[in-house]
N, C-alpha and C positions, 0 to 999 in steps of 0.2 A: 504493500500500500504506500502511495506517495505521501510526502510530507504534507502537501496541500490537502489531500484527501483526508489525512489523519486530523489536520487542524479543523477542516469542515465538519468532521464527525464529532469532534469535541465541542465545537460551537453549537452544533445541532443538538447534542445531548443537553447542554446547559439551557438552550432555548426551550426544549421539551420539558425540562424540569420546571422552568418558570411558568410555562403555559399550563402545566398540570396543576401547579399551586393556584394559579389564577382561576382555572375552571372550578376547582373545589372551593375556593373562596367565594366565587359567584354562587355555587350551589348552596353554601351555608347562608349567604345573604338572602337568597331567594326563599329558603326555608323560613327564615325569620319574617320576611315580607308577607308570606302566605298566612302566617299566624296573626301578624299585626294588622295588615290591611289586605285581606283576600279579595279577589275579583267577585267571588260568590261564596257564601257560607256552605260548608260541607259537613254532613253528618259525621260526628266525631268517631263513631264506630267504623264507618265506611273508610274514613281517612286513615285511621290506625291500621286497619286490615290492609289497605293499599300500601302504606309505607313499609309495614313488616314484610309483606309478600315481595314487594319490589326490591327491598334491601337484601332479602334472602336470595332472590334471583341474581342480584349483582355479585354477591359473595360466591355463590355456587358457580356461576358462569366464569368468573375470573379464576377460580381454582381449576376448573376443567381446562380452560384455554391456556393457563400457565403450564399445566401438566402436559398438554399437547405441544408446548413451546410454539404456540400459534404466532406470537409476535415476531419470532425469529424468521418466519416466512418472508417478511418484508426484506430482510437482509439477504436472504437466499435469492429473492427476486431481483435484488439490486445487481446481482452478478450477470444479469442478462439484459441490461438496459442500453448496451452500446448502439443498438439500432433504433432506439426510441425517438419519438418526435422531437423532443427538446434536448436530447443528449449532447448535441454539439453547441448548445447555447451556454454562454458564460453565466455562472451563478451570480444572481443579483436581483434587484427589485422586479425587473421585467419578467424574468423567468419565474420568480416566486408568484407574481400576480397571475401569469398565464396558467401556472400549475394549479393555483387555487381555483380559478374559474373552471378549468377542465375537471378538477376533482369534484367541485360542487355540482357541475352538470352531470357527471358520472353518478353521483349519489342521488340526484334527482331521478335519473333513468332507472337506477337500481330500485329505488323506493317505489316507483311506479310499477316496475315489474313484479315486485312482491305482492302487489294488489291484483295484478292482472292474471297471473298464472297460479292455478290452484295449489300446485306443489310448493311454491314459495309462500303462498298465503297461509298454508297449514302452519308454518312456523311464525310468520309475521303477525298473524292474528293474535298471538300471545300478547303482543304489545298493545293491541286494541282492546284487550279484555278487561282493562281497568275500568271500574264503574265511575271513577272520577279522573280528572287530569290534574296532576300536581308535579312538582319538580322531580320526585322520585320515579315518576312514570318513565323518565328517561333511562332508567335502569331495567325496565320491564321488557326483557327480550328472551327469546328461547336461545339456548346455547348453539343449536344448529344454525339458526338464523345468523348469529354473530360469526360463526365459523365460515359459512358460505360467503358472508360479506368480506371477511379477511382475504379470502381467495380472490374475490373481485378486485379488492384494493391492490393485491399483489400483481394482478394482471395489469392494473393501471400503472404501477411502478415500471413494468416492463415496456408497455406500449408507449407511454409518454417519455420514458427515459429519464427519470428523476431519482434523486437520492432518497432512500427510505426515511432518513431523518426528516427531510422536508415534508414528506407525506404524513409522517407521524405528527409533525408540528401542526399541519393543516387539520389533521384529524382531531387534535386537541381543541383547536378553535371551533370546529364543528360541534364537539362535545359541549363546549360552553354555550353554544346557541341551542343545542338540544335541551339543556337544563332550562334555558331562558324561555323557549317557546312552549315548554310543557308546564311552566309555573302557573299557579292559580293567582295571578296578579293582573292588575290593569293600571294604565298610566296615561297621562295626557299625550295627545298627538300620536296615539298608536296607529290610527288610520293612515296618517302621512308616512310614518316609519314603515308601515307594511307595504308601501309602494316599492321599497328597496329590499327590506329584510322580512323574513318570516317572523311574525309576532305571536304571542300567546293567543290573541283573538283569532288569527288566521288558522293556527294549528288546532285550536279547539274544535273548529268545524271539521277538521280531518279526523277527529276522534268521535264524530257523531255515530250513533248506533245504526243509522240508516246507511246502507251500502251506497245508495245514490249520492249521499252527501260526503261520506268519508273517502270515496275514491276521488280525492281532490287535494290541492295544496300539498304537493309532494316535496317541495323545496326544503332544504335543511338550513341554509344561511340566506341565500338570495331568493327573493320571490319572483324575480324576473323570468325564471324558467317556466313557472306556472302561467305567466302572462303569454309567453311566446308559444307554448304548446296548448294553450286553452284549457288548463286544468285548475285554474283559480276559481274559488267560490267564496263569496263573502256572505256568511250566514251565521245565525246563532242556533246551534243544535238544541233540540228539546231534550234529548237523552244522550248520554255518553256510554261508551262500552260496546259490547256485542249484543245484537238484538235477540239471538237465539240461544247462545251458550255462554256460560260464565265460568270463572275460576275463582274460588274462594281462598286458596292457599297455594304455596309453592308447588306441592306435588301435583295438584290439579292443573296448575299452570304448565308444568312440564309435559304432562300427558295429554293436555288439550290439543297439542299439535297433531295428534293421531286420530282426532275426531273432527269431522268437518260439519258445517252447517247442513250440507246435503244429507249426511248420515242421520243427523238429528231429525230433520224434516221427514225423512223416509221412515224413521222409527215411530214418529208421531202418527204417521198414516197407518202403520201396522197396528199400533195399540188400540184396543177397543175404546170407543167413545162412551163417556158417561151420559146419564140422562140429562137433557137440557133443563 
């Protein structure tokens, strides 16, 4: 490894450390804001169940992904970036900005795909099973969903031809926005801000119990992609979560991936109907 590459790696590591601390500081601040001045009051029992389940999912997923050494896949992928789109570009603000825009667009496309294809929706619907939306909902993912997403990001590293450290830094920025747009908060000028960024109000619509409503607002950081591809919806959902199936705890959350709405509806048709 060249001296320049080693220096870039060290600087990237320090940047990632800083962004990680920033993301979790934002997480803590949003938790406090949800208690002090929430967008809407949430039943205490429902909120506690959500926070416990989401936090348990976060711990379990990270243990499994660490055991699989999933994060090291980024650095393996980095060995194959010599033909990537931006590989020959000098590292600097222009390359960083282009990488961020391409990464955010890729995440928009991936998010839309998890809603469109039933195999991917099996795992992604775990995220939508929360009866409320709060900052910890950003932790509520199935481990298979996260693992497939890591593979997609590794493919991004190869195709775009960028350093794994840069992708991880951008991923931490996106994590900060995930905490932000899942938070149960409201603030002034949110409508204006949503013209550029995904805000809690926009993302709340994405968690509507109605499929016709939650198949929208797929952006992670920038809202421009939803405008370009016609997937933006400005609405206030009447109900959050999944309309047909629920998950009350972490075990139900994990196994929910192997049951689809179609299976539930078919079962309901088979079961004998009671007297009206």
